[in-house]
Structures are given as C-alpha cells and as structure tokens.
Steps between C-alpha positions, in 0.01 A plus 500: 500500500839348536784671315648307210860417554748508212818290469819657400640348178824303549762485217481167313801271522707459182387205300708283278539679165459850641778755421643571839798729521773386755767743597845413354356178360734348236782729583834318493750642743856411411739436785868381480525143617776597748271741662224237536746254647636756733150597627328162502757226522797643691313566828385136500837370418667702772235396747572136435879554527500716812195392695457124412754280331849589622631455848663785697821499713310354796428189282120541464259603238211714626260211516727305734587800717123590540411139600792458756437847655126418534593178680738688725218743582270212581740381773604183311859533566467356857138402522319184388415419140182635344302397203652597165169662399528739794849612388391529131199730593708717726764540228249651280520818709846550337478297184174554299529191287299177500527256789633231259804706410575584870450152609730364223769742622472374846520140388814552325659657812383213720739226630272223381513610135882470490556790264727710702824406665414738801118466528321788678160328571463226741227305324264221621293298254537429132714780340581294195855435375716714275656195341156360382251663267227254604525537885284796530459700823173487705259792521576776749219396737665166559858611574657707784804717519723724706843669450810297530746592783735636238259780425611667821799606300274654239308729734768574762469852612238582229332726761800709549484693172752277330295519163259733345125441524244607238118494496328203369284517187200648673678701769363310794829374619871500433746242373887486476664568167785243587557264788807563730638153434816411699633243237501522118173330430529617138753217450371251759207394295440449126270767338345493153334803358370581153440865434433678165816498288718355780509218750677396815623145613705499814640163629514428875835470703553321829413741791817434708725527199324816391537658843859399517568653153327821581717540817816423307407751231439774757839435641683451179341657188709289270406176656488208268133394516563134389695438827203546728215465246605209274167449317123560522289283722145382414228378729440184299861402520683335213854506376655824360748446215780737602607743238728763633504737199113501484463553873738797488303645212184469709663657807635793316229564225178340635448295189591138428383150565547233747485124401304288751444136480294254704621284783440133493591169667508142371323227690678189401237267676217624281718592197349851491598864513347736757508872407466714813601847395426675157598840352297805617393569142290189438234282669488124562213470249698675228781262567272188483337628177831537327632157612170339380536670168858369460405150597202518261712613206765230582780740574520362847476123537654441842189580697227248581268713727482839666283637789469805723547392863489840646380501865519690827867424497544711176551441135594162369476391137573130445628352178517128459779374286513188268740241583868556437476879437757751645315752717774764479506491116123526498508801725765669273254443211210639697699807598560568134142442369270599794449787734684303773789733408412857428624853513387774726526820306601788715383859445558709820268785404366694799384848597746726654343838598211428264726437195544147364856390493677177418769442757751243589522334850771738611297804399181375657671426832663861489153648432351301787773605743424868400132446570566328824738775615223749450259289690739467791568875498126579496443266791787642700372844448155398605643343822700809558200724472309293753787497748547868469130562555503275808818669636334850437195389717719356773701826530174677574422239765850546641429870542212458727696260714655800675166614635201272469300705742542811282365297199197386707442858630509643149233248377288558810509881485431518129129593451460396129595164354648663195749693714657194673755434219601864465545549876716187516717624206553829693552344841775242391634649168391201287335493160141429413561120411676442832231697697225302330685171602534614860144616515377158395684314777256311734459604851637170627820548298597823684721302741877550497564138419298497176683837385837363594450186299394690191790757517749207533407412140660824381849377509418183314310702245790739437740215463254329239441828321882554468532146361213555244658830388832336460335230276345765277830670455691178400424304189730221624284443807186480301658240274616313807145482624393357160778242519391383838136478391607285195709263712213459743258425206741244351541325838133494580348422161783352295446159344739256318507520121226309320683488166824309467758646270673285237833645420638233265216405263557275197334678206239282336635496136349349193732199511318365801170526309649323197639219699158434649331486152467136357702476184385274210455531124175662377350622170313823517237611260367859432201572283397810303202559731738514805463147654795304650563142557790313667529130413758240604665284228338181635151664479577657161584153348171360618300797395296548190395827330544822694166633630453858418244774512301521173696708246814496725842343387830424675748771393791392723614149611843498698671223679647621829511415863260554794715755671527723193390856492204605289475850373165592357495829298180670466323738264539774769882482469541331832656168584393265784749255630436168660646147531370207299468333836234762580267316256367153570597206283206426260411289200433562137125431556475815727453845344767654730503798722427863386823682562339846544293361792762280655760783521257770599539726188333827478151516363493464131861405485604194306829307447636494146834311532666257735872495559661201683844520671701323765779737541388825330762462228428611139300792367138610442456650158211743419414598143307817456276635229746761385774239424696554815609197727590499867730237631459485875719250720292264700671595823334843474187317611671333797453693826668448826158547675343236271213733429211325327401798281723735300377804324643633168590165373539639149450825316171678465613753245428278202257222424654156575521260195625191675737389767753198509705348774860437398680243732825591302611723212359366175397598142147630459269509212271808471199474267314825397154537361659658186629147403862559611720314733804594687758274668681683784723358770410612851864604559432778252237634736636699796369383838327755734485471874180718531193284457281766333760619258379590165766267338705545185401500129535157338268487194377775282133491432294678238176685580225283629722187527569310814693206624304171475734279713844454640644149550845327509647466155602148570138388501466603127617314189613768259639434159742796503513650859786747400247683288332623819806582698653846527820641641356779690168605661254643439401341164184449300571132434434308174177387336422137578547270192243246411729203580533637857132536554486155643260348746699582800479866413120484479488323839685791656248757386 
C-alpha cells in the first residue's frame, strides 16, 4: 500500500485588514535640512558643475573632449570620413549617455552647423544651422564626419605624457583629463554652460588676434589687451558696437555685455533690404516673428513684404519697402525694436584645477600659459627619457664593437639560454638592459658596418639630450617654444575677422522714434472696465453714441495728440507706458481695445487710471485711505531706456482712495464720506521724488470714514468756498452746506 504524503503548511500571506506589524513603521526621523541637502543634493550639484556644464582650461567640456578623443582614436584626423552613427557608437565607450546627446554635441562642433568660429568636425551632409531654429540636422545615419585639420593642434604630442589619463567609466580603457592644446581654445570658440547655481557664457575671439595677444602677454605681462584684441568675433558675423569701458570690464573681470547688430545692404533696384548677418543670440525665425508682430500691430508701417531667402550661399532675409521709405531710418527702428541688435552677456566661468572661477581674459590667458608650460615640460621630459634610454642601449652596443668575436664566443660557449645575458654582462662590463639589447641583435647585423652606423648616433643623441636638459632648466626656453607654436598656429589657421567693429555709433535715442510717429489730434477714451478708444476729431463729429460693454461707462475723455504718452496705472501698483500711436484709430461704434490684453499685463491685473502727457510735466496725485496724499512729478515715470513697465508706481502701504493727474498746480476739492469737504492748494502738498512714497497728511478723517472723491475745485460752484479753505494742513475740513450740495457734487460721487 502506498504511503500517504503530507504537505507542509505554508504561512498565509497577509490579507487586507489583517494587523501586520512592520518594523519602524510610522516612525518619523527628523533630519536637519542642511544635512539632507548636503547628502542628497550637493553631490549632484557638484557633479553637474565639475563633470558636465563648465569648460576647463583646454576649452572643452567632458562631452566634447570624449567625442574628439574618440574620433582621434578612430584615425579620423587624417583618414576619410565615416558615418556619424559609427562615431556616436564608439563614443559611448567613454560617454555613457544617449546617442542623441552625443550626436547633438558633434553637430554643434561641425563646420556645417556654423556654431563655432573654429570648428573641429569636418562635416558632410545636413548638420542644420545655428542661426535657424527650423533648419534641423539630419539623423546620424545620413551624415558623415571626420576631424578638421586644426584638431592636429589639439592632440599634438598627446602620446608623450603631456596630460594625465584616467580609466573610463567601466575601466576598459583610458581617456585624457585634458587635451594638450597648442592655442587657447577656451577663448577661440563661444561656450554656453548651465550648471546648478552657476552658469558660463564665453564669447569667441578671432584666432589670429588671440594668438598674437597671448604672445604679447607672455612677453609683456602689462600688455594692453585692446591693442591686439580689439573686440570679440562671432562666427555669424555682424557689427560690434565698440564700447571701450565695457570691453575693459570684460577683459579684466570676465563679466559684461557686447552689443552686436545685424549687417544689411540696400538694393535700390528692388527697393528692398537684405540682411545677411544677425547677432549670435537670435535666429532668423525669431527676427521674422518680431517684425511680423510689429507690422501687425501697426508699429512699423514701412514694410510691404518679408521673406527668408537663405540658401547654400548663406543667410539672407529680404524685406521689401513701401515706396518712398528711408531704408536706414527703418533699420535704426528695427535695431531698437527687434533682435537685429542684441547683447551677448559674458560670464567667463570655467574650471581651474577642478574649482569654478570667473576670470577675465588676461587671467584666462595666464592660466592657459601655465597649463601649456606644464604640457611642454612633460613632453620634453618624455623625449629626454627616450633619448637617454636609446643612448644607454647604444653605449652597450659600442662596448662590443671592440671585440665582436668575443661576444659571439660567449654566446656560443654558454650552455643555458638564461646564462647568455649574465655572461655578456661579465664579459663586457655592461648592465642587464644593455646585455639584453646586444643579445637580441640578429646574426645578419653582426657586421662592423651596422655597428658603426648605430654607434655614430651616440654623438647626436648626446647633443639632443643636452638640449632637452637645457630646456627643462630654463623657463624662458619653454615659453619660447610656446610662442613659436602660437605663431605657427596663427599663420596656418588664422582667418580674417568676421565681425566688423563700429567705433563711432550714433545712439538711437527717443527723439528719432518721436519724429517717426505721425502727429495729429485725437480724443482718447478710457472706461471703468479697462477698455480704450482713440478717435480722430473728424470721426468723432460723425459718430453717434459710444458703444460700450454692458454695465461699462467712460470715466476719462481727454483731447490730446497721436504721439502722446499713455500711462496706465493698475490695481497691482504698476504702470504700463505706451504711445497713443500704438493703438489704431477707431470709431465710437467699436467697443475698443482691452488694455490689459493689449499691453500684456500680468494675469488678473487691471488698469484703474489713465494719465496722458506729451512732455512729462505736472504731477500725479495719489490720495490714500488714511488721509495722506502723495504728489509725484510726472518725470519720475519717464525713463531713459523707455521701459514699457514700471514697478512700484505708487505706495502699497495704504489702500488707495483715488488718483488724479495734475498738469499744473491747482486747488483741489476733497470730499469725505463724513459729509465734509476740504479745499487745498497743491502747492501746500510737498512733492516727493520716490514713486512709492507714503505721502504727507492732508485731511484728518474720523474712524470708518474715507475719501469719496478728489477733483479740481474750479469744476465746482460753491456759494462760499472760503468756508472750506484752511491755512495749514492737515485739516478736517468743513461740513458741506445744503446750498453747496448741488448737482455737480452729486455727479462727482
């Protein structure tokens, strides 16, 4: 009978609702936030700074260096081009990132992309264009690449221990920590890097000028950099607006900005402008979008058509002009209002010895010279060791020259192979290395001619060794070698400047803009809901009732001119400035434009008052709930840069009761909810230059009372106005008499 098998019982899994005890469940461990940041965030931040985003003194980030070294190892310096996909795949042995990131890095270094002033990748195929956001590069399987000839200067003598090598990420090979560049690549190309808490933005300089400046700085540490390095140079060309003070600031501190504007030419036959160079900070599509926006809003009326005619010959943006327009005046307006003139913000932040530092051009070049001196010293020492080793072997060969037959006899009579080298050492008084070299000589080379030719090298080697030792002892000779290499690079690879320098530039001031605005009388309307209309007198005479949004009403109607400034004060204590000409002429039958949308106000922000001025004369008067008044000169809102938005337009310390524009000093009537009125002349109110001042006390209010309105006293018909006047402020005012409670007072409430 078969024996019955029994199954071992397995513990049941916990089910929902079961009481299961979990170790340390619900225990809250308190940890200082500084400790958490230090453990979790700081390693990431430092990795981005040191190993990814910032360039080092050789001018490369790790991703660039790994890619170029891989291409060098593939023999692409002198060989034929290969598919970009092959290069990307091989680079993954050093750079364990996605193929898209590696390929994008290679595209940017390619000649076809036109990102770098000194490209390092000889590209074939569609590599896109840096000046266009829509001209995308082709996939890596379609393009080919190799190293440019200038890359020979990046890897010169890299196999002579000029730089340190470290294992790659999986330890299967090694890679250089830096490249032994023979010219300052750090300043030869523009570099942008965004790390954690810091960034880098290095502009490019002309290679020939850069080498000349480095040589001059090595010879004269106090050399004036502007003499040999007048300004940066960008691959896209353009015109640099020369500013000596700003350039000296960049050269000494590493921070500042360079103004660059587009280059253009006027074709009289076709009455059109052709823009062929644009600043490095923008793209042709961004320029076209901005011009189209200005034309659509009516701010630019001289343009009839615009098209992108970029082809194999390079960038070309064509703008057709209307008949009778001045092309130079139009370009000045475009420089002011579009990215055709822009600033390149310099931030020369790079890694020196693993530490991020912001350095000026002078300091960077000094650091590069120190780095290059060390490379040349290590190369010289490597060559010296090789020469010394060769000389040592030839000295042993010279020793057997005296008796070749003796050497043959020693080898023949030695019974064991392991005793050949020791017997030669004893027989000729040479060391083990020399004896090993002699023992390995082929039988056919035991003739006197071969040995004499080898030993004749001894004199040359001794002379070369003496020269190398002399170089190692002399800092001046090492620097002389660096200078010769820099001169050779400048002669072989130097190119003319791409950017022209404009030394005498007429600043585009506001008067030019004012002259270009059409000037004619208009009447402007502003409603309680924030709508605006601009109507000409002719149209206003022919118009009927004003069309408004349901429940809306006109709160301001002002006769002015088309070139007047409009200042819209908002409920967020900001003011937005524009011209009346920025709005199109309209009719009373149109609802008007919503000011908040037209001026791009912040979300939820609404305009509450409109001030109109031609010359920024007069005052803005702000009445606050606590009875204080702030009288601010209108010129406080006029800025030299003509900024369109100003913060802190009025105080936020108290609730605003009302605001009034005062073209000139006048007498005001202040009506309170307590039934009182005060007549005060604005000369009694001290003016304040600070826009957000809290003001000065004017009227004394009782608890829970507030100001109902403020308006010019001349608009009122009072039976006895002296009753409401006082000699000094602040004052409570007088109760309004029945005979003064006229219809015009009720209209003002």
